[in-house]
C-alpha positions, 0 to 999 in steps of 0.5 A: 194189267192193273197198271194199264187199267189206271186212269189219269185220276189214279196216275195223279194220285187222285189229286185235282187235274184234268183227263187230258193231262193238263193242270190249272197252273204252271206249278200244279203238275210239280206238286202232283209229281212230288206227291205221287213219286213220294208215295211210290217210294214209301209204298216200296219201302212199306212192301219190303218192310212188311215182307221182311216182318212176315218172313221173320215171323214165319221163319223164326216162329217157335216150332212144336216141341221147342222150349226156352229162348232162341239164341240171343245176339247182342248186335249185328253190325251189317244190319245196323248199318243197313237200317241206319244208312238206308233211312238216312238216304231216304230222308235226305232224298225226300228233303232234296226233292221237296226243297227243290220244288218248294223253292221253285214254287215260292219264287216270286215274279219280279215283274208280273203281268197282273198284281192282285191283293187278296185280303182275308177277313172274318169271314169273307174275302176282298180282292183288289186288282192293281195298286193305289188310285188305279186299283179296282176292287170287290168286297165280299160277304160270307156264304149264306147257307139256306135251311138245308145247308146249301150255299149259293155259289153265285153270291160268293166273292170271286177272284178273276184271273187271266189265263197264261199271264204271270200273276202275283197275289199279295196276301193280307189279313184284316184281323186274325190269321187266315189261309188262302187256299185254291183247291185245284191249284194245290196251294195254300198259304197263311195270311199272318197278322201284320205280315204280308205273304205273296204267291206267284204263278201262271194260270194255264187253263180257263175254268172255274175253281173253288177257294176257301180259308184253310185256317180255323179263324172263328165261328163262321170259318166254314163259310169263308168261301170264294170262287176263282174264274180263269178267263181270257185276257179280253174277258179279264180287261172287260171285268176290270172295266166293269168294276171301274164303271161301278165306281169300285176304284181306289186302294182298299187294303187299309179299309176296315182293317182291325189291326190297329196295334201294328209295330210303329203305330203305338205311342213313341217311347223315346225320351221327351216325346 
């Protein structure tokens, strides 16, 4: 009866999702399943362990009138084999499923439909759609809370994605280490100094989502917020046309970049130069 009363929220372990059983990306359900099934296994192990502990505490308690120590045993080979082999099987099983899912999630699209560069900076985000002279972009500023701490969501930088299209996002940093996190997508990835990371996925549901930096990056880290809009293909193309009409064209990946000491950018150390 308790299980029958569970809603889809409990069934997905209180993780983001929708009541109709759909998820925000093609990877989100995989992450949810790994999380929920891991907790089920761990809960079963916990119940068995707690039950054995309780049974031992009752069965082997000191009875009235007993004195001295109970019979001491140096070892019990079957039990020692049991509590060595079973945890080993559990660890290997957890590792195998995690490695399988992580490999699939981290596999990058070689020929995506959409290529976007997300650039983290203290303390906001720039988004560039495409590369080189054909690129269009937006540059954001950090959230500006009012005196009550409320943030105007409409003023935040917005990442626009087309639904049901293969998307590859290149993750870069202009300064310190940041972490790109879209909450409902159940994914976050660090943006290292001088090292580009990538993430490939397919948005599967039109809607609005929230993103933020998940790596402490300075004084206004908590204000490093952004919005995500998953829209139809026509609306996505219209958005890019709007950016072109506003003159937001060209490559901005190196604009305002504070990383001036990357490998190969310093003076040559070769003799005679």
